[in-house]
All heavy atoms as a GROMACS GRO file, in nm:
protein
  475
    1GLN      N    1   6.168   7.937  -0.616
    1GLN     CA    2   6.231   8.024  -0.712
    1GLN      C    3   6.207   7.979  -0.857
    1GLN      O    4   6.179   8.063  -0.943
    1GLN     CB    5   6.379   8.037  -0.689
    1GLN     CG    6   6.418   8.114  -0.564
    1GLN     CD    7   6.566   8.110  -0.538
    1GLN    OE1    8   6.635   8.018  -0.582
    1GLN    NE2    9   6.616   8.208  -0.465
    2VAL      N   10   6.213   7.851  -0.877
    2VAL     CA   11   6.190   7.796  -1.011
    2VAL      C   12   6.048   7.822  -1.058
    2VAL      O   13   6.025   7.862  -1.172
    2VAL     CB   14   6.225   7.644  -1.015
    2VAL    CG1   15   6.185   7.585  -1.149
    2VAL    CG2   16   6.374   7.621  -0.989
    3ARG      N   17   5.953   7.805  -0.966
    3ARG     CA   18   5.814   7.829  -1.003
    3ARG      C   19   5.790   7.977  -1.042
    3ARG      O   20   5.715   8.010  -1.131
    3ARG     CB   21   5.717   7.786  -0.892
    3ARG     CG   22   5.709   7.639  -0.878
    3ARG     CD   23   5.610   7.599  -0.774
    3ARG     NE   24   5.608   7.453  -0.765
    3ARG     CZ   25   5.529   7.388  -0.685
    3ARG    NH1   26   5.441   7.450  -0.608
    3ARG    NH2   27   5.534   7.255  -0.681
    4THR      N   28   5.857   8.068  -0.968
    4THR     CA   29   5.844   8.209  -0.998
    4THR      C   30   5.902   8.237  -1.136
    4THR      O   31   5.842   8.313  -1.214
    4THR     CB   32   5.918   8.293  -0.893
    4THR    OG1   33   5.865   8.263  -0.763
    4THR    CG2   34   5.908   8.440  -0.923
    5LEU      N   35   6.016   8.181  -1.168
    5LEU     CA   36   6.076   8.199  -1.302
    5LEU      C   37   5.988   8.139  -1.410
    5LEU      O   38   5.972   8.201  -1.516
    5LEU     CB   39   6.213   8.133  -1.307
    5LEU     CG   40   6.325   8.203  -1.225
    5LEU    CD1   41   6.452   8.116  -1.224
    5LEU    CD2   42   6.354   8.342  -1.280
    6MET      N   43   5.932   8.022  -1.385
    6MET     CA   44   5.842   7.960  -1.481
    6MET      C   45   5.717   8.046  -1.508
    6MET      O   46   5.675   8.060  -1.621
    6MET     CB   47   5.802   7.820  -1.435
    6MET     CG   48   5.915   7.720  -1.444
    6MET     SD   49   5.882   7.556  -1.368
    6MET     CE   50   5.718   7.520  -1.410
    7ALA      N   51   5.663   8.103  -1.401
    7ALA     CA   52   5.544   8.187  -1.416
    7ALA      C   53   5.577   8.313  -1.498
    7ALA      O   54   5.501   8.354  -1.584
    7ALA     CB   55   5.490   8.226  -1.279
    8ALA      N   56   5.692   8.369  -1.474
    8ALA     CA   57   5.738   8.490  -1.547
    8ALA      C   58   5.759   8.455  -1.693
    8ALA      O   59   5.718   8.528  -1.786
    8ALA     CB   60   5.863   8.548  -1.487
    9ASP      N   61   5.822   8.342  -1.719
    9ASP     CA   62   5.849   8.299  -1.859
    9ASP      C   63   5.717   8.269  -1.929
    9ASP      O   64   5.698   8.300  -2.045
    9ASP     CB   65   5.937   8.176  -1.862
    9ASP     CG   66   6.082   8.210  -1.826
    9ASP    OD1   67   6.120   8.326  -1.827
    9ASP    OD2   68   6.158   8.114  -1.798
   10ARG      N   69   5.624   8.206  -1.858
   10ARG     CA   70   5.494   8.176  -1.918
   10ARG      C   71   5.419   8.304  -1.955
   10ARG      O   72   5.362   8.314  -2.064
   10ARG     CB   73   5.412   8.090  -1.823
   10ARG     CG   74   5.277   8.052  -1.881
   10ARG     CD   75   5.194   7.967  -1.785
   10ARG     NE   76   5.071   7.928  -1.844
   10ARG     CZ   77   5.048   7.808  -1.902
   10ARG    NH1   78   5.144   7.720  -1.904
   10ARG    NH2   79   4.935   7.782  -1.955
   11ALA      N   80   5.422   8.402  -1.868
   11ALA     CA   81   5.354   8.527  -1.896
   11ALA      C   82   5.418   8.594  -2.017
   11ALA      O   83   5.345   8.644  -2.103
   11ALA     CB   84   5.363   8.620  -1.776
   12LYS      N   85   5.551   8.592  -2.029
   12LYS     CA   86   5.617   8.652  -2.141
   12LYS      C   87   5.585   8.576  -2.270
   12LYS      O   88   5.555   8.634  -2.374
   12LYS     CB   89   5.767   8.653  -2.119
   12LYS     CG   90   5.847   8.719  -2.230
   12LYS     CD   91   5.994   8.714  -2.206
   12LYS     CE   92   6.036   8.832  -2.121
   12LYS     NZ   93   6.182   8.844  -2.105
   13LEU      N   94   5.584   8.443  -2.262
   13LEU     CA   95   5.552   8.361  -2.379
   13LEU      C   96   5.408   8.384  -2.426
   13LEU      O   97   5.381   8.393  -2.547
   13LEU     CB   98   5.578   8.214  -2.349
   13LEU     CG   99   5.556   8.116  -2.463
   13LEU    CD1  100   5.638   8.155  -2.589
   13LEU    CD2  101   5.589   7.977  -2.422
   14GLU      N  102   5.315   8.393  -2.333
   14GLU     CA  103   5.177   8.415  -2.371
   14GLU      C  104   5.160   8.552  -2.436
   14GLU      O  105   5.079   8.568  -2.528
   14GLU     CB  106   5.084   8.403  -2.249
   14GLU     CG  107   5.066   8.258  -2.208
   14GLU     CD  108   4.977   8.240  -2.085
   14GLU    OE1  109   4.947   8.338  -2.015
   14GLU    OE2  110   4.942   8.124  -2.059
   15GLN      N  111   5.234   8.651  -2.392
   15GLN     CA  112   5.235   8.783  -2.456
   15GLN      C  113   5.284   8.772  -2.600
   15GLN      O  114   5.223   8.829  -2.694
   15GLN     CB  115   5.316   8.881  -2.378
   15GLN     CG  116   5.320   9.022  -2.434
   15GLN     CD  117   5.410   9.117  -2.356
   15GLN    OE1  118   5.488   9.072  -2.272
   15GLN    NE2  119   5.398   9.244  -2.381
   16VAL      N  120   5.393   8.700  -2.619
   16VAL     CA  121   5.446   8.687  -2.757
   16VAL      C  122   5.348   8.610  -2.846
   16VAL      O  123   5.328   8.645  -2.961
   16VAL     CB  124   5.585   8.612  -2.753
   16VAL    CG1  125   5.633   8.575  -2.888
   16VAL    CG2  126   5.688   8.701  -2.684
   17LEU      N  127   5.288   8.505  -2.792
   17LEU     CA  128   5.191   8.429  -2.870
   17LEU      C  129   5.070   8.515  -2.908
   17LEU      O  130   5.018   8.504  -3.018
   17LEU     CB  131   5.143   8.305  -2.793
   17LEU     CG  132   5.244   8.189  -2.792
   17LEU    CD1  133   5.191   8.078  -2.702
   17LEU    CD2  134   5.271   8.139  -2.930
   18SER      N  135   5.030   8.603  -2.819
   18SER     CA  136   4.918   8.693  -2.847
   18SER      C  137   4.955   8.785  -2.962
   18SER      O  138   4.873   8.810  -3.054
   18SER     CB  139   4.884   8.772  -2.723
   18SER     OG  140   4.784   8.867  -2.750
   19GLN      N  141   5.077   8.836  -2.964
   19GLN     CA  142   5.120   8.922  -3.071
   19GLN      C  143   5.134   8.843  -3.202
   19GLN      O  144   5.112   8.897  -3.310
   19GLN     CB  145   5.257   8.984  -3.037
   19GLN     CG  146   5.248   9.084  -2.923
   19GLN     CD  147   5.384   9.133  -2.876
   19GLN    OE1  148   5.487   9.078  -2.913
   19GLN    NE2  149   5.386   9.234  -2.791
   20PHE      N  150   5.169   8.717  -3.196
   20PHE     CA  151   5.181   8.632  -3.312
   20PHE      C  152   5.045   8.591  -3.368
   20PHE      O  153   5.019   8.602  -3.486
   20PHE     CB  154   5.261   8.508  -3.273
   20PHE     CG  155   5.267   8.401  -3.380
   20PHE    CD1  156   5.355   8.412  -3.487
   20PHE    CD2  157   5.187   8.290  -3.373
   20PHE    CE1  158   5.361   8.316  -3.586
   20PHE    CE2  159   5.192   8.191  -3.471
   20PHE     CZ  160   5.279   8.206  -3.577
   21ASN      N  161   4.954   8.548  -3.279
   21ASN     CA  162   4.824   8.498  -3.320
   21ASN      C  163   4.734   8.609  -3.374
   21ASN      O  164   4.656   8.586  -3.471
   21ASN     CB  165   4.754   8.430  -3.206
   21ASN     CG  166   4.814   8.294  -3.174
   21ASN    OD1  167   4.864   8.226  -3.259
   21ASN    ND2  168   4.807   8.255  -3.045
   22GLY      N  169   4.736   8.726  -3.314
   22GLY     CA  170   4.646   8.835  -3.354
   22GLY      C  171   4.648   8.865  -3.502
   22GLY      O  172   4.542   8.860  -3.569
   23PRO      N  173   4.762   8.903  -3.558
   23PRO     CA  174   4.764   8.936  -3.701
   23PRO      C  175   4.729   8.817  -3.792
   23PRO      O  176   4.669   8.836  -3.896
   23PRO     CB  177   4.909   8.980  -3.724
   23PRO     CG  178   4.961   9.019  -3.590
   23PRO     CD  179   4.889   8.934  -3.492
   24ILE      N  180   4.771   8.700  -3.754
   24ILE     CA  181   4.745   8.584  -3.838
   24ILE      C  182   4.594   8.556  -3.842
   24ILE      O  183   4.536   8.531  -3.950
   24ILE     CB  184   4.821   8.459  -3.787
   24ILE    CG1  185   4.969   8.478  -3.813
   24ILE    CG2  186   4.771   8.333  -3.854
   24ILE    CD1  187   5.057   8.369  -3.762
   25VAL      N  188   4.527   8.559  -3.728
   25VAL     CA  189   4.384   8.533  -3.724
   25VAL      C  190   4.310   8.636  -3.810
   25VAL      O  191   4.222   8.603  -3.890
   25VAL     CB  192   4.330   8.531  -3.578
   25VAL    CG1  193   4.179   8.531  -3.574
   25VAL    CG2  194   4.387   8.414  -3.502
   26GLY      N  195   4.349   8.762  -3.800
   26GLY     CA  196   4.284   8.867  -3.877
   26GLY      C  197   4.311   8.850  -4.025
   26GLY      O  198   4.221   8.867  -4.107
   27ALA      N  199   4.434   8.817  -4.063
   27ALA     CA  200   4.468   8.800  -4.202
   27ALA      C  201   4.394   8.680  -4.263
   27ALA      O  202   4.345   8.689  -4.379
   27ALA     CB  203   4.619   8.782  -4.218
   28VAL      N  204   4.383   8.572  -4.187
   28VAL     CA  205   4.313   8.454  -4.239
   28VAL      C  206   4.166   8.483  -4.256
   28VAL      O  207   4.105   8.444  -4.358
   28VAL     CB  208   4.335   8.332  -4.148
   28VAL    CG1  209   4.242   8.217  -4.184
   28VAL    CG2  210   4.481   8.285  -4.156
   29LYS      N  211   4.107   8.556  -4.163
   29LYS     CA  212   3.963   8.590  -4.174
   29LYS      C  213   3.940   8.679  -4.298
   29LYS      O  214   3.846   8.658  -4.372
   29LYS     CB  215   3.914   8.662  -4.048
   29LYS     CG  216   3.889   8.572  -3.934
   29LYS     CD  217   3.839   8.646  -3.813
   29LYS     CE  218   3.812   8.554  -3.695
   29LYS     NZ  219   3.763   8.622  -3.578
   30SER      N  220   4.028   8.776  -4.318
   30SER     CA  221   4.016   8.864  -4.435
   30SER      C  222   4.030   8.786  -4.566
   30SER      O  223   3.954   8.801  -4.659
   30SER     CB  224   4.124   8.975  -4.430
   30SER     OG  225   4.102   9.059  -4.322
   31TRP      N  226   4.132   8.698  -4.568
   31TRP     CA  227   4.156   8.616  -4.686
   31TRP      C  228   4.033   8.526  -4.715
   31TRP      O  229   3.989   8.518  -4.830
   31TRP     CB  230   4.278   8.529  -4.668
   31TRP     CG  231   4.294   8.428  -4.783
   31TRP    CD1  232   4.244   8.301  -4.784
   31TRP    CD2  233   4.356   8.449  -4.907
   31TRP    NE1  234   4.275   8.242  -4.902
   31TRP    CE2  235   4.343   8.331  -4.982
   31TRP    CE3  236   4.423   8.559  -4.964
   31TRP    CZ2  237   4.394   8.317  -5.111
   31TRP    CZ3  238   4.474   8.545  -5.093
   31TRP    CH2  239   4.460   8.426  -5.163
   32ASN      N  240   3.985   8.460  -4.612
   32ASN     CA  241   3.874   8.370  -4.633
   32ASN      C  242   3.748   8.440  -4.678
   32ASN      O  243   3.674   8.389  -4.761
   32ASN     CB  244   3.848   8.288  -4.507
   32ASN     CG  245   3.950   8.177  -4.490
   32ASN    OD1  246   4.024   8.143  -4.582
   32ASN    ND2  247   3.954   8.119  -4.371
   33SER      N  248   3.723   8.560  -4.627
   33SER     CA  249   3.608   8.637  -4.675
   33SER      C  250   3.619   8.670  -4.822
   33SER      O  251   3.526   8.652  -4.900
   33SER     CB  252   3.595   8.768  -4.595
   33SER     OG  253   3.562   8.739  -4.461
   34ALA      N  254   3.737   8.720  -4.862
   34ALA     CA  255   3.758   8.755  -5.004
   34ALA      C  256   3.757   8.629  -5.092
   34ALA      O  257   3.701   8.629  -5.200
   34ALA     CB  258   3.891   8.829  -5.018
   35ALA      N  259   3.817   8.522  -5.045
   35ALA     CA  260   3.824   8.399  -5.122
   35ALA      C  261   3.684   8.340  -5.141
   35ALA      O  262   3.647   8.294  -5.251
   35ALA     CB  263   3.917   8.299  -5.056
   36TYR      N  264   3.609   8.340  -5.036
   36TYR     CA  265   3.471   8.286  -5.043
   36TYR      C  266   3.388   8.366  -5.144
   36TYR      O  267   3.314   8.311  -5.222
   36TYR     CB  268   3.408   8.285  -4.906
   36TYR     CG  269   3.268   8.223  -4.903
   36TYR    CD1  270   3.255   8.084  -4.901
   36TYR    CD2  271   3.154   8.302  -4.900
   36TYR    CE1  272   3.129   8.026  -4.901
   36TYR    CE2  273   3.032   8.244  -4.900
   36TYR     CZ  274   3.018   8.106  -4.898
   36TYR     OH  275   2.894   8.050  -4.897
   37ALA      N  276   3.401   8.499  -5.135
   37ALA     CA  277   3.327   8.586  -5.227
   37ALA      C  278   3.370   8.563  -5.373
   37ALA      O  279   3.287   8.574  -5.464
   37ALA     CB  280   3.347   8.731  -5.188
   38ALA      N  281   3.498   8.531  -5.392
   38ALA     CA  282   3.550   8.510  -5.528
   38ALA      C  283   3.527   8.364  -5.574
   38ALA      O  284   3.556   8.333  -5.689
   38ALA     CB  285   3.696   8.542  -5.534
   39GLY      N  286   3.482   8.278  -5.484
   39GLY     CA  287   3.457   8.138  -5.521
   39GLY      C  288   3.582   8.054  -5.533
   39GLY      O  289   3.587   7.958  -5.605
   40VAL      N  290   3.688   8.092  -5.459
   40VAL     CA  291   3.812   8.014  -5.460
   40VAL      C  292   3.833   7.950  -5.322
   40VAL      O  293   3.761   7.979  -5.228
   40VAL     CB  294   3.932   8.100  -5.499
   40VAL    CG1  295   3.919   8.152  -5.643
   40VAL    CG2  296   3.952   8.217  -5.404
   41ALA      N  297   3.936   7.867  -5.313
   41ALA     CA  298   3.962   7.793  -5.192
   41ALA      C  299   3.997   7.887  -5.075
   41ALA      O  300   4.064   7.988  -5.091
   41ALA     CB  301   4.076   7.696  -5.213
   42THR      N  302   3.948   7.851  -4.957
   42THR     CA  303   3.977   7.927  -4.837
   42THR      C  304   4.087   7.855  -4.758
   42THR      O  305   4.119   7.740  -4.785
   42THR     CB  306   3.850   7.938  -4.750
   42THR    OG1  307   3.802   7.812  -4.716
   42THR    CG2  308   3.743   8.020  -4.820
   43LEU      N  309   4.142   7.923  -4.661
   43LEU     CA  310   4.246   7.865  -4.577
   43LEU      C  311   4.182   7.788  -4.462
   43LEU      O  312   4.080   7.832  -4.408
   43LEU     CB  313   4.336   7.974  -4.521
   43LEU     CG  314   4.415   8.056  -4.621
   43LEU    CD1  315   4.483   8.173  -4.550
   43LEU    CD2  316   4.518   7.968  -4.692
   44PRO      N  317   4.241   7.676  -4.420
   44PRO     CA  318   4.186   7.606  -4.304
   44PRO      C  319   4.209   7.691  -4.178
   44PRO      O  320   4.309   7.762  -4.168
   44PRO     CB  321   4.266   7.476  -4.298
   44PRO     CG  322   4.391   7.505  -4.375
   44PRO     CD  323   4.358   7.611  -4.475
   45THR      N  324   4.120   7.681  -4.086
   45THR     CA  325   4.132   7.754  -3.959
   45THR      C  326   4.127   7.658  -3.844
   45THR      O  327   4.080   7.544  -3.857
   45THR     CB  328   4.023   7.861  -3.944
   45THR    OG1  329   3.896   7.798  -3.944
   45THR    CG2  330   4.028   7.965  -4.054
   46GLY      N  331   4.172   7.701  -3.732
   46GLY     CA  332   4.169   7.618  -3.612
   46GLY      C  333   4.198   7.706  -3.492
   46GLY      O  334   4.198   7.830  -3.500
   47ALA      N  335   4.229   7.641  -3.384
   47ALA     CA  336   4.260   7.715  -3.262
   47ALA      C  337   4.396   7.784  -3.274
   47ALA      O  338   4.487   7.729  -3.339
   47ALA     CB  339   4.263   7.619  -3.143
   48PRO      N  340   4.412   7.901  -3.218
   48PRO     CA  341   4.541   7.968  -3.223
   48PRO      C  342   4.646   7.890  -3.144
   48PRO      O  343   4.612   7.808  -3.060
   48PRO     CB  344   4.517   8.108  -3.162
   48PRO     CG  345   4.388   8.094  -3.090
   48PRO     CD  346   4.313   7.980  -3.150
   49VAL      N  347   4.772   7.918  -3.172
   49VAL     CA  348   4.880   7.855  -3.098
   49VAL      C  349   4.868   7.896  -2.948
   49VAL      O  350   4.845   8.011  -2.917
   49VAL     CB  351   5.017   7.903  -3.152
   49VAL    CG1  352   5.131   7.842  -3.070
   49VAL    CG2  353   5.033   7.867  -3.298
   50ALA      N  354   4.875   7.798  -2.859
   50ALA     CA  355   4.859   7.824  -2.717
   50ALA      C  356   4.950   7.732  -2.637
   50ALA      O  357   4.996   7.631  -2.686
   50ALA     CB  358   4.714   7.801  -2.674
   51ILE      N  359   4.970   7.771  -2.513
   51ILE     CA  360   5.050   7.691  -2.422
   51ILE      C  361   4.950   7.602  -2.344
   51ILE      O  362   4.856   7.654  -2.283
   51ILE     CB  363   5.127   7.778  -2.323
   51ILE    CG1  364   5.220   7.872  -2.396
   51ILE    CG2  365   5.206   7.691  -2.225
   51ILE    CD1  366   5.283   7.972  -2.304
   52LYS      N  367   4.974   7.473  -2.347
   52LYS     CA  368   4.892   7.382  -2.267
   52LYS      C  369   4.965   7.353  -2.139
   52LYS      O  370   5.088   7.342  -2.134
   52LYS     CB  371   4.865   7.253  -2.346
   52LYS     CG  372   4.786   7.274  -2.472
   52LYS     CD  373   4.760   7.147  -2.543
   52LYS     CE  374   4.680   7.172  -2.670
   52LYS     NZ  375   4.660   7.052  -2.749
   53PRO      N  376   4.889   7.333  -2.031
   53PRO     CA  377   4.956   7.299  -1.906
   53PRO      C  378   5.023   7.161  -1.914
   53PRO      O  379   4.972   7.071  -1.983
   53PRO     CB  380   4.844   7.296  -1.801
   53PRO     CG  381   4.715   7.303  -1.876
   53PRO     CD  382   4.746   7.345  -2.017
   54ALA      N  383   5.130   7.149  -1.850
   54ALA     CA  384   5.202   7.020  -1.848
   54ALA      C  385   5.124   6.920  -1.767
   54ALA      O  386   5.062   6.954  -1.666
   54ALA     CB  387   5.342   7.038  -1.787
   55PRO      N  388   5.127   6.793  -1.808
   55PRO     CA  389   5.056   6.694  -1.731
   55PRO      C  390   5.126   6.672  -1.596
   55PRO      O  391   5.248   6.692  -1.588
   55PRO     CB  392   5.063   6.566  -1.817
   55PRO     CG  393   5.178   6.588  -1.908
   55PRO     CD  394   5.190   6.737  -1.929
   56PRO      N  395   5.056   6.632  -1.493
   56PRO     CA  396   5.119   6.611  -1.364
   56PRO      C  397   5.218   6.492  -1.371
   56PRO      O  398   5.196   6.400  -1.448
   56PRO     CB  399   5.003   6.584  -1.270
   56PRO     CG  400   4.892   6.537  -1.357
   56PRO     CD  401   4.912   6.604  -1.490
   57LEU      N  402   5.317   6.502  -1.289
   57LEU     CA  403   5.415   6.393  -1.285
   57LEU      C  404   5.349   6.273  -1.210
   57LEU      O  405   5.268   6.292  -1.121
   57LEU     CB  406   5.539   6.436  -1.211
   57LEU     CG  407   5.624   6.545  -1.277
   57LEU    CD1  408   5.737   6.591  -1.185
   57LEU    CD2  409   5.680   6.495  -1.408
   58PRO      N  410   5.387   6.152  -1.248
   58PRO     CA  411   5.333   6.036  -1.177
   58PRO      C  412   5.384   6.036  -1.032
   58PRO      O  413   5.495   6.085  -1.005
   58PRO     CB  414   5.384   5.918  -1.257
   58PRO     CG  415   5.503   5.968  -1.331
   58PRO     CD  416   5.482   6.115  -1.352
   59PRO      N  417   5.307   5.978  -0.943
   59PRO     CA  418   5.354   5.972  -0.804
   59PRO      C  419   5.479   5.885  -0.792
   59PRO      O  420   5.497   5.786  -0.865
   59PRO     CB  421   5.240   5.910  -0.728
   59PRO     CG  422   5.157   5.843  -0.831
   59PRO     CD  423   5.179   5.913  -0.960
   60VAL      N  424   5.564   5.918  -0.702
   60VAL     CA  425   5.684   5.840  -0.676
   60VAL      C  426   5.647   5.724  -0.582
   60VAL      O  427   5.589   5.748  -0.478
   60VAL     CB  428   5.794   5.927  -0.609
   60VAL    CG1  429   5.917   5.840  -0.575
   60VAL    CG2  430   5.832   6.041  -0.697
   61SER      N  431   5.674   5.607  -0.625
   61SER     CA  432   5.642   5.491  -0.541
   61SER      C  433   5.770   5.433  -0.475
   61SER      O  434   5.879   5.450  -0.527
   61SER     CB  435   5.571   5.383  -0.621
   61SER     OG  436   5.663   5.328  -0.716
   62ALA      N  437   5.751   5.366  -0.367
   62ALA     CA  438   5.866   5.308  -0.294
   62ALA      C  439   5.936   5.202  -0.380
   62ALA      O  440   6.055   5.183  -0.371
   62ALA     CB  441   5.819   5.248  -0.163
   63ALA      N  442   5.862   5.137  -0.468
   63ALA     CA  443   5.918   5.030  -0.552
   63ALA      C  444   6.017   5.084  -0.656
   63ALA      O  445   6.111   5.018  -0.694
   63ALA     CB  446   5.807   4.954  -0.623
   64THR      N  447   5.997   5.209  -0.698
   64THR     CA  448   6.087   5.265  -0.801
   64THR      C  449   6.197   5.349  -0.737
   64THR      O  450   6.282   5.401  -0.806
   64THR     CB  451   6.009   5.349  -0.903
   64THR    OG1  452   5.942   5.454  -0.835
   64THR    CG2  453   5.908   5.263  -0.979
   65SER      N  454   6.193   5.371  -0.610
   65SER     CA  455   6.291   5.451  -0.541
   65SER      C  456   6.425   5.380  -0.536
   65SER      O  457   6.432   5.260  -0.511
   65SER     CB  458   6.243   5.485  -0.401
   65SER     OG  459   6.344   5.544  -0.327
   66THR      N  460   6.535   5.453  -0.556
   66THR     CA  461   6.667   5.392  -0.552
   66THR      C  462   6.725   5.396  -0.412
   66THR      O  463   6.826   5.331  -0.384
   66THR     CB  464   6.764   5.467  -0.646
   66THR    OG1  465   6.772   5.605  -0.607
   66THR    CG2  466   6.717   5.457  -0.794
   67GLY      N  467   6.667   5.479  -0.323
   67GLY     CA  468   6.716   5.484  -0.185
   67GLY      C  469   6.842   5.565  -0.170
   67GLY      O  470   6.904   5.572  -0.066
   68ALA      N  471   6.885   5.632  -0.278
   68ALA     CA  472   7.010   5.709  -0.272
   68ALA      C  473   6.990   5.847  -0.217
   68ALA      O  474   6.902   5.915  -0.214
   68ALA     CB  475   7.074   5.719  -0.410
   0.00000   0.00000   0.00000
């Protein structure tokens, strides 16, 4: 059940990020084109905001187990 909820939340979050990133990327490209043509400073660009997968959990070893 938790994995299903996480997948649904991830899908919703990726949709929101897409709505957030789209206008910003377009606005920065427009600004940079105009700024470059005018000979003024452009905005730095990079990768859009994204969700990275979580790193895997370390394996549980018998030495760290509490036995409870």
